[in-house]
N, CA, C and O atoms as CSV, one atom per row, in Angstrom:
chain,resi,resn,atom,element,x,y,z
A,1,MET,N,N,21.019,10.112,18.474
A,1,MET,CA,C,21.570,9.246,17.339
A,1,MET,C,C,20.670,9.120,16.073
A,1,MET,O,O,19.484,8.915,15.815
A,2,ASN,N,N,21.566,9.293,15.572
A,2,ASN,CA,C,21.000,9.245,14.154
A,2,ASN,C,C,20.763,8.267,13.000
A,2,ASN,O,O,21.174,7.134,13.249
A,3,ILE,N,N,20.275,8.410,11.956
A,3,ILE,CA,C,19.869,6.468,11.070
A,3,ILE,C,C,21.112,6.344,11.048
A,3,ILE,O,O,21.514,5.843,12.098
A,4,LYS,N,N,22.107,6.629,10.146
A,4,LYS,CA,C,23.644,6.450,10.100
A,4,LYS,C,C,23.939,5.609,11.365
A,4,LYS,O,O,23.820,4.393,11.218
A,5,GLN,N,N,24.226,5.966,12.319
A,5,GLN,CA,C,24.650,5.654,13.581
A,5,GLN,C,C,24.044,4.524,13.716
A,5,GLN,O,O,24.691,3.487,13.860
A,6,ILE,N,N,22.462,4.546,13.686
A,6,ILE,CA,C,21.674,3.131,14.397
A,6,ILE,C,C,22.298,1.993,13.542
A,6,ILE,O,O,22.915,0.967,13.826
A,7,ASN,N,N,21.829,2.673,12.192
A,7,ASN,CA,C,22.764,1.089,10.841
A,7,ASN,C,C,23.842,0.686,11.079
A,7,ASN,O,O,24.318,-0.354,10.624
A,8,GLN,N,N,24.499,1.624,11.994
A,8,GLN,CA,C,26.467,1.126,11.951
A,8,GLN,C,C,26.169,0.447,13.012
A,8,GLN,O,O,26.793,-0.613,12.966
A,9,ALA,N,N,25.306,0.543,14.273
A,9,ALA,CA,C,25.396,-0.159,15.408
A,9,ALA,C,C,24.674,-1.438,15.539
A,9,ALA,O,O,24.747,-2.209,16.497
A,10,ILE,N,N,23.776,-1.616,14.176
A,10,ILE,CA,C,23.222,-2.963,13.784
A,10,ILE,C,C,24.082,-4.098,13.289
A,10,ILE,O,O,24.307,-5.193,13.803
A,11,MET,N,N,24.663,-3.366,11.745
A,11,MET,CA,C,25.645,-4.044,11.306
A,11,MET,C,C,26.844,-4.127,11.901
A,11,MET,O,O,27.646,-4.859,11.321
A,12,PHE,N,N,27.214,-3.594,12.894
A,12,PHE,CA,C,28.787,-4.068,12.835
A,12,PHE,C,C,28.743,-4.504,14.383
A,12,PHE,O,O,29.791,-4.655,15.010
A,13,SER,N,N,27.632,-4.676,14.900
A,13,SER,CA,C,27.721,-5.029,16.621
A,13,SER,C,C,27.639,-6.581,16.487
A,13,SER,O,O,27.720,-7.167,15.408
A,14,ASP,N,N,27.466,-7.203,17.733
A,14,ASP,CA,C,27.219,-8.781,17.728
A,14,ASP,C,C,26.010,-9.109,18.374
A,14,ASP,O,O,25.869,-9.988,19.224
A,15,LEU,N,N,24.977,-8.207,17.837
A,15,LEU,CA,C,23.665,-9.094,18.092
A,15,LEU,C,C,23.536,-10.226,17.977
A,15,LEU,O,O,24.344,-10.721,17.191
A,16,THR,N,N,22.613,-11.134,18.580
A,16,THR,CA,C,22.429,-12.322,18.477
A,16,THR,C,C,20.875,-12.234,17.365
A,16,THR,O,O,20.287,-11.333,16.766
A,17,ASN,N,N,20.658,-14.006,17.579
A,17,ASN,CA,C,19.312,-13.755,15.988
A,17,ASN,C,C,18.309,-13.062,16.934
A,17,ASN,O,O,17.920,-11.924,16.672
A,18,ASP,N,N,17.881,-13.730,18.036
A,18,ASP,CA,C,16.866,-13.144,19.036
A,18,ASP,C,C,16.485,-11.340,18.861
A,18,ASP,O,O,15.408,-10.871,18.493
A,19,GLU,N,N,17.730,-10.581,19.250
A,19,GLU,CA,C,18.191,-9.528,19.260
A,19,GLU,C,C,17.299,-8.737,18.037
A,19,GLU,O,O,16.461,-7.842,18.145
A,20,LEU,N,N,17.958,-9.613,16.526
A,20,LEU,CA,C,17.708,-8.974,15.655
A,20,LEU,C,C,16.486,-8.918,15.044
A,20,LEU,O,O,15.995,-7.973,14.426
A,21,THR,N,N,16.007,-10.064,15.275
A,21,THR,CA,C,14.346,-9.981,15.169
A,21,THR,C,C,13.434,-9.084,16.105
A,21,THR,O,O,12.372,-8.734,15.590
A,22,SER,N,N,13.658,-8.700,17.270
A,22,SER,CA,C,13.094,-7.612,18.145
A,22,SER,C,C,13.316,-6.586,17.475
A,22,SER,O,O,12.391,-5.773,17.491
A,23,VAL,N,N,14.637,-6.183,16.600
A,23,VAL,CA,C,14.559,-4.953,16.041
A,23,VAL,C,C,13.754,-4.778,14.574
A,23,VAL,O,O,13.221,-3.688,14.362
A,24,ILE,N,N,13.672,-5.705,13.685
A,24,ILE,CA,C,12.572,-6.236,12.628
A,24,ILE,C,C,11.040,-6.030,13.395
A,24,ILE,O,O,10.162,-5.219,13.101
A,25,ASP,N,N,11.047,-6.640,14.035
A,25,ASP,CA,C,9.501,-6.617,14.544
A,25,ASP,C,C,9.319,-4.894,15.199
A,25,ASP,O,O,8.293,-4.213,15.214
A,26,ALA,N,N,10.140,-4.681,15.496
A,26,ALA,CA,C,10.083,-2.900,15.935
A,26,ALA,C,C,9.894,-1.977,14.704
A,26,ALA,O,O,9.243,-0.933,14.656
A,27,VAL,N,N,10.685,-2.656,13.598
A,27,VAL,CA,C,10.435,-1.494,12.371
A,27,VAL,C,C,9.224,-2.054,11.637
A,27,VAL,O,O,8.536,-1.194,11.087
A,28,LYS,N,N,8.719,-3.628,11.484
A,28,LYS,CA,C,7.402,-3.466,11.345
A,28,LYS,C,C,6.360,-2.843,11.800
A,28,LYS,O,O,5.506,-2.292,11.107
A,29,TRP,N,N,6.397,-2.923,13.283
A,29,TRP,CA,C,5.016,-2.142,13.812
A,29,TRP,C,C,5.015,-0.490,14.056
A,29,TRP,O,O,4.045,0.165,14.439
A,30,LYS,N,N,6.503,0.081,13.702
A,30,LYS,CA,C,6.967,1.242,13.458
A,30,LYS,C,C,5.486,1.809,11.358
A,30,LYS,O,O,4.634,2.674,11.156
A,31,ARG,N,N,6.112,0.604,10.448
A,31,ARG,CA,C,5.746,1.223,9.854
A,31,ARG,C,C,4.151,1.194,9.601
A,31,ARG,O,O,3.489,2.002,8.949
A,32,ALA,N,N,3.757,0.163,10.221
A,32,ALA,CA,C,2.247,-0.270,10.615
A,32,ALA,C,C,1.558,1.086,10.964
A,32,ALA,O,O,0.682,1.567,10.246
A,33,THR,N,N,1.923,1.560,11.893
A,33,THR,CA,C,1.705,2.832,12.783
A,33,THR,C,C,1.296,4.048,11.785
A,33,THR,O,O,0.240,4.664,11.639
A,34,ILE,N,N,2.821,4.158,11.032
A,34,ILE,CA,C,2.575,5.332,9.551
A,34,ILE,C,C,1.778,4.865,8.995
A,34,ILE,O,O,1.317,5.594,8.117
A,35,ALA,N,N,1.252,3.717,9.096
A,35,ALA,CA,C,0.386,3.436,7.385
A,35,ALA,C,C,-1.037,3.634,8.198
A,35,ALA,O,O,-1.880,4.097,7.428
A,36,LYS,N,N,-1.419,3.475,9.186
A,36,LYS,CA,C,-2.476,3.749,10.093
A,36,LYS,C,C,-2.664,4.972,10.125
A,36,LYS,O,O,-3.852,5.181,9.881
A,37,LEU,N,N,-2.057,5.994,10.316
A,37,LEU,CA,C,-1.996,7.259,10.408
A,37,LEU,C,C,-1.903,8.339,9.445
A,37,LEU,O,O,-2.154,9.543,9.402
A,38,THR,N,N,-1.453,7.455,8.708
A,38,THR,CA,C,-1.233,8.302,6.957
A,38,THR,C,C,-3.047,7.662,6.834
A,38,THR,O,O,-3.935,8.489,6.626
A,39,LYS,N,N,-3.283,6.642,6.941
A,39,LYS,CA,C,-4.373,6.289,6.168
A,39,LYS,C,C,-5.795,7.171,6.851
A,39,LYS,O,O,-6.896,7.271,6.309
A,40,ALA,N,N,-5.541,7.523,7.668
A,40,ALA,CA,C,-6.678,8.026,9.177
A,40,ALA,C,C,-6.716,9.325,8.600
A,40,ALA,O,O,-7.832,9.835,8.508
A,41,SER,N,N,-5.494,10.124,8.091
A,41,SER,CA,C,-5.492,11.558,7.408
A,41,SER,C,C,-5.755,11.459,5.648
A,41,SER,O,O,-5.824,12.591,5.171
A,42,LEU,N,N,-5.867,10.677,4.917
A,42,LEU,CA,C,-6.566,10.858,3.951
A,42,LEU,C,C,-7.995,10.072,3.843
A,42,LEU,O,O,-8.411,9.087,4.453
A,43,SER,N,N,-8.589,10.898,2.819
A,43,SER,CA,C,-9.862,10.731,2.000
A,43,SER,C,C,-9.470,10.948,0.844
A,43,SER,O,O,-8.392,11.329,0.389
A,44,ILE,N,N,-11.144,10.475,0.066
A,44,ILE,CA,C,-10.648,10.378,-1.334
A,44,ILE,C,C,-10.583,11.480,-1.628
A,44,ILE,O,O,-11.099,12.333,-0.907
A,45,GLY,N,N,-9.775,11.883,-3.051
A,45,GLY,CA,C,-10.286,13.103,-3.352
A,45,GLY,C,C,-8.809,13.866,-3.079
A,45,GLY,O,O,-8.519,14.886,-3.703
A,46,ASP,N,N,-7.959,13.301,-2.141
A,46,ASP,CA,C,-6.644,13.907,-1.887
A,46,ASP,C,C,-5.528,14.100,-2.840
A,46,ASP,O,O,-5.416,13.294,-3.764
A,47,ASN,N,N,-4.760,14.997,-2.728
A,47,ASN,CA,C,-3.409,14.736,-3.900
A,47,ASN,C,C,-2.628,14.075,-2.853
A,47,ASN,O,O,-2.773,14.229,-1.641
A,48,VAL,N,N,-1.618,13.175,-3.570
A,48,VAL,CA,C,-0.820,12.832,-2.516
A,48,VAL,C,C,0.191,12.630,-3.493
A,48,VAL,O,O,-0.023,12.920,-4.670
A,49,ASN,N,N,1.872,11.897,-2.895
A,49,ASN,CA,C,3.374,12.123,-3.850
A,49,ASN,C,C,3.479,10.820,-3.264
A,49,ASN,O,O,2.833,10.477,-2.274
A,50,PHE,N,N,4.283,10.105,-3.871
A,50,PHE,CA,C,4.946,8.922,-3.412
A,50,PHE,C,C,6.438,8.521,-4.611
A,50,PHE,O,O,6.519,9.002,-5.742
A,51,THR,N,N,7.041,7.963,-4.255
A,51,THR,CA,C,8.310,7.472,-4.963
A,51,THR,C,C,8.011,5.663,-5.523
A,51,THR,O,O,7.893,4.634,-4.857
A,52,SER,N,N,7.970,5.912,-7.038
A,52,SER,CA,C,7.691,4.668,-7.443
A,52,SER,C,C,8.510,3.688,-7.265
A,52,SER,O,O,9.490,3.752,-8.008
A,53,SER,N,N,8.477,2.569,-6.375
A,53,SER,CA,C,9.464,1.708,-6.387
A,53,SER,C,C,9.828,0.635,-7.761
A,53,SER,O,O,10.840,-0.007,-8.044
A,54,LYS,N,N,8.560,0.781,-8.399
A,54,LYS,CA,C,9.278,0.184,-10.387
A,54,LYS,C,C,10.392,1.176,-10.547
A,54,LYS,O,O,11.572,0.960,-10.272
A,55,THR,N,N,9.837,2.392,-11.068
A,55,THR,CA,C,10.823,3.326,-11.406
A,55,THR,C,C,11.147,4.401,-11.452
A,55,THR,O,O,11.257,5.267,-12.319
A,56,GLY,N,N,11.477,4.203,-9.278
A,56,GLY,CA,C,12.486,5.200,-9.074
A,56,GLY,C,C,11.821,6.861,-9.058
A,56,GLY,O,O,12.559,7.706,-8.552
A,57,MET,N,N,10.851,7.198,-9.440
A,57,MET,CA,C,10.611,8.479,-9.961
A,57,MET,C,C,9.774,8.697,-8.861
A,57,MET,O,O,9.344,7.844,-8.085
A,58,ASN,N,N,9.500,10.357,-8.847
A,58,ASN,CA,C,8.876,10.633,-8.068
A,58,ASN,C,C,7.416,10.842,-8.530
A,58,ASN,O,O,7.332,11.293,-9.672
A,59,MET,N,N,6.317,10.627,-7.929
A,59,MET,CA,C,4.849,10.697,-8.554
A,59,MET,C,C,4.046,11.342,-7.578
A,59,MET,O,O,4.248,11.615,-6.395
A,60,THR,N,N,3.028,11.534,-8.396
A,60,THR,CA,C,1.968,12.590,-7.540
A,60,THR,C,C,0.512,12.188,-8.384
A,60,THR,O,O,0.232,12.162,-9.582
A,61,GLY,N,N,-0.059,11.967,-7.458
A,61,GLY,CA,C,-2.032,11.836,-8.022
A,61,GLY,C,C,-2.770,11.962,-6.885
A,61,GLY,O,O,-2.455,12.446,-5.798
A,62,VAL,N,N,-4.112,11.316,-7.379
A,62,VAL,CA,C,-5.131,11.531,-6.756
A,62,VAL,C,C,-5.628,10.650,-5.782
A,62,VAL,O,O,-5.934,9.580,-6.308
A,63,VAL,N,N,-5.875,10.678,-4.302
A,63,VAL,CA,C,-6.533,9.440,-3.943
A,63,VAL,C,C,-7.880,8.598,-4.626
A,63,VAL,O,O,-8.903,9.222,-4.343
A,64,MET,N,N,-8.183,7.340,-5.456
A,64,MET,CA,C,-9.158,6.647,-5.876
A,64,MET,C,C,-10.238,5.804,-4.469
A,64,MET,O,O,-11.434,5.871,-4.188
A,65,LYS,N,N,-9.085,5.076,-3.893
A,65,LYS,CA,C,-9.758,4.514,-2.974
A,65,LYS,C,C,-8.645,4.129,-1.538
A,65,LYS,O,O,-7.437,4.325,-1.665
A,66,ILE,N,N,-9.226,3.576,-0.220
A,66,ILE,CA,C,-8.101,3.160,0.584
A,66,ILE,C,C,-9.038,2.031,1.021
A,66,ILE,O,O,-10.220,1.844,1.310
A,67,ALA,N,N,-7.927,1.410,0.918
A,67,ALA,CA,C,-8.643,-0.368,1.402
A,67,ALA,C,C,-7.957,-0.374,3.071
A,67,ALA,O,O,-7.900,0.538,3.896
A,68,ILE,N,N,-7.461,-1.882,3.142
A,68,ILE,CA,C,-6.750,-2.181,4.348
A,68,ILE,C,C,-5.310,-1.457,4.518
A,68,ILE,O,O,-4.833,-0.523,5.162
A,69,LYS,N,N,-4.873,-2.464,3.532
A,69,LYS,CA,C,-3.366,-2.218,3.313
A,69,LYS,C,C,-2.956,-1.497,2.672
A,69,LYS,O,O,-2.063,-0.815,3.175
A,70,TYR,N,N,-3.349,-1.193,1.162
A,70,TYR,CA,C,-3.239,-0.289,0.223
A,70,TYR,C,C,-4.084,1.108,-0.322
A,70,TYR,O,O,-5.160,1.201,0.268
A,71,VAL,N,N,-3.918,1.885,-1.014
A,71,VAL,CA,C,-4.342,3.303,-1.411
A,71,VAL,C,C,-4.259,3.574,-2.691
A,71,VAL,O,O,-3.282,4.151,-3.170
A,72,THR,N,N,-5.415,3.133,-3.473
A,72,THR,CA,C,-5.370,3.379,-4.950
A,72,THR,C,C,-5.372,4.987,-5.054
A,72,THR,O,O,-5.911,5.856,-4.368
A,73,VAL,N,N,-4.570,5.025,-6.165
A,73,VAL,CA,C,-3.597,6.115,-6.271
A,73,VAL,C,C,-3.700,6.863,-7.972
A,73,VAL,O,O,-2.766,6.618,-8.736
A,74,ARG,N,N,-4.706,7.632,-8.399
A,74,ARG,CA,C,-4.651,7.940,-10.052
A,74,ARG,C,C,-3.767,8.915,-10.464
A,74,ARG,O,O,-3.971,10.121,-10.320
A,75,THR,N,N,-2.743,8.401,-10.999
A,75,THR,CA,C,-1.628,9.481,-12.123
A,75,THR,C,C,-1.777,9.961,-13.433
A,75,THR,O,O,-2.863,9.936,-14.013
A,76,LEU,N,N,-0.780,10.382,-13.912
A,76,LEU,CA,C,-1.132,10.592,-15.201
A,76,LEU,C,C,-0.288,9.586,-16.206
A,76,LEU,O,O,0.091,9.751,-17.365
A,77,GLN,N,N,-0.137,8.401,-15.228
A,77,GLN,CA,C,1.079,7.210,-15.809
A,77,GLN,C,C,-0.423,6.147,-15.564
A,77,GLN,O,O,-0.450,5.016,-16.050
A,78,GLY,N,N,-1.616,6.720,-14.745
A,78,GLY,CA,C,-2.375,5.171,-14.347
A,78,GLY,C,C,-2.648,4.560,-13.036
A,78,GLY,O,O,-1.717,4.697,-12.242
A,79,ALA,N,N,-3.672,3.925,-12.597
A,79,ALA,CA,C,-3.834,3.791,-11.577
A,79,ALA,C,C,-2.608,2.253,-10.764
A,79,ALA,O,O,-2.331,1.115,-11.144
A,80,TRP,N,N,-2.144,3.259,-9.322
A,80,TRP,CA,C,-1.172,2.566,-8.892
A,80,TRP,C,C,-1.944,2.150,-7.429
A,80,TRP,O,O,-2.525,2.926,-6.670
A,81,ARG,N,N,-1.816,1.095,-7.320
A,81,ARG,CA,C,-1.773,0.322,-5.775
A,81,ARG,C,C,-0.777,0.869,-4.817
A,81,ARG,O,O,0.299,1.044,-5.390
A,82,VAL,N,N,-0.754,1.205,-3.547
A,82,VAL,CA,C,0.380,1.907,-3.259
A,82,VAL,C,C,0.315,1.684,-1.139
A,82,VAL,O,O,-0.519,2.321,-0.495
A,83,PRO,N,N,1.172,0.862,-0.545
A,83,PRO,CA,C,1.275,1.175,0.550
A,83,PRO,C,C,0.990,2.265,1.515
A,83,PRO,O,O,1.918,3.074,1.534
A,84,ALA,N,N,-0.015,2.569,2.349
A,84,ALA,CA,C,-0.158,3.567,2.841
A,84,ALA,C,C,1.229,4.682,3.699
A,84,ALA,O,O,1.435,5.895,3.751
A,85,ASN,N,N,1.868,3.536,4.212
A,85,ASN,CA,C,3.212,4.130,4.583
A,85,ASN,C,C,4.340,4.876,3.641
A,85,ASN,O,O,5.142,5.734,4.009
A,86,MET,N,N,4.171,4.284,2.251
A,86,MET,CA,C,4.941,5.000,1.334
A,86,MET,C,C,3.699,6.705,0.739
A,86,MET,O,O,3.988,7.076,-0.398
A,87,LEU,N,N,3.025,7.196,1.137
A,87,LEU,CA,C,2.296,8.344,0.721
A,87,LEU,C,C,2.684,9.488,1.793
A,87,LEU,O,O,3.050,9.362,2.961
A,88,THR,N,N,2.486,10.631,1.021
A,88,THR,CA,C,2.985,12.084,1.770
A,88,THR,C,C,1.247,12.614,0.781
A,88,THR,O,O,0.945,12.419,-0.396
A,89,LYS,N,N,0.552,13.224,1.778
A,89,LYS,CA,C,-0.074,14.426,1.463
A,89,LYS,C,C,0.287,15.492,1.178
A,89,LYS,O,O,0.967,16.204,1.916
A,90,ILE,N,N,-0.159,15.831,-0.100
A,90,ILE,CA,C,0.200,17.428,-0.564
A,90,ILE,C,C,-0.770,17.921,-0.504
A,90,ILE,O,O,-1.830,17.410,-0.866
A,91,GLU,N,N,-0.610,19.208,0.045
A,91,GLU,CA,C,-1.777,20.656,-0.127
A,91,GLU,C,C,-1.337,21.686,-1.425
A,91,GLU,O,O,-0.239,21.865,-1.952
A,92,ASP,N,N,-2.590,22.241,-1.685
A,92,ASP,CA,C,-2.593,23.175,-2.837
A,92,ASP,C,C,-2.018,23.204,-3.970
A,92,ASP,O,O,-1.340,24.058,-4.540
A,93,THR,N,N,-2.527,21.677,-4.368
A,93,THR,CA,C,-1.832,21.380,-5.711
A,93,THR,C,C,-2.991,21.268,-6.365
A,93,THR,O,O,-4.101,21.026,-5.890
A,94,GLU,N,N,-2.522,21.552,-8.063
A,94,GLU,CA,C,-3.472,21.333,-8.790
A,94,GLU,C,C,-3.397,20.464,-9.499
A,94,GLU,O,O,-2.831,20.635,-10.579
A,95,PHE,N,N,-3.955,19.171,-9.145
A,95,PHE,CA,C,-3.398,18.012,-9.796
A,95,PHE,C,C,-4.785,17.426,-10.154
A,95,PHE,O,O,-5.656,17.142,-9.332
A,96,ALA,N,N,-4.894,17.238,-11.939
A,96,ALA,CA,C,-6.410,16.580,-11.882
A,96,ALA,C,C,-5.925,14.867,-12.490
A,96,ALA,O,O,-6.780,13.990,-12.613
């Protein structure tokens, strides 16, 4: 089942409120798991990539700090506090 089929199944089915709550809980759990795995793979000084929710632009930066929920990333546009699940570690990039 692909994401389009999953979305259609949720939107056009007759799910109850309890069933929808269960779907939401599963999504939240998966996001938290992705964030934990991403944080575990990051170190200060790593190069990362993310899409800005403010501008929609693809941003590249260097990890400055890893906190409980957010990672501080230094970019050419300044420092950003980014949720860990939004980051992708990139290799072999010369970004300062």
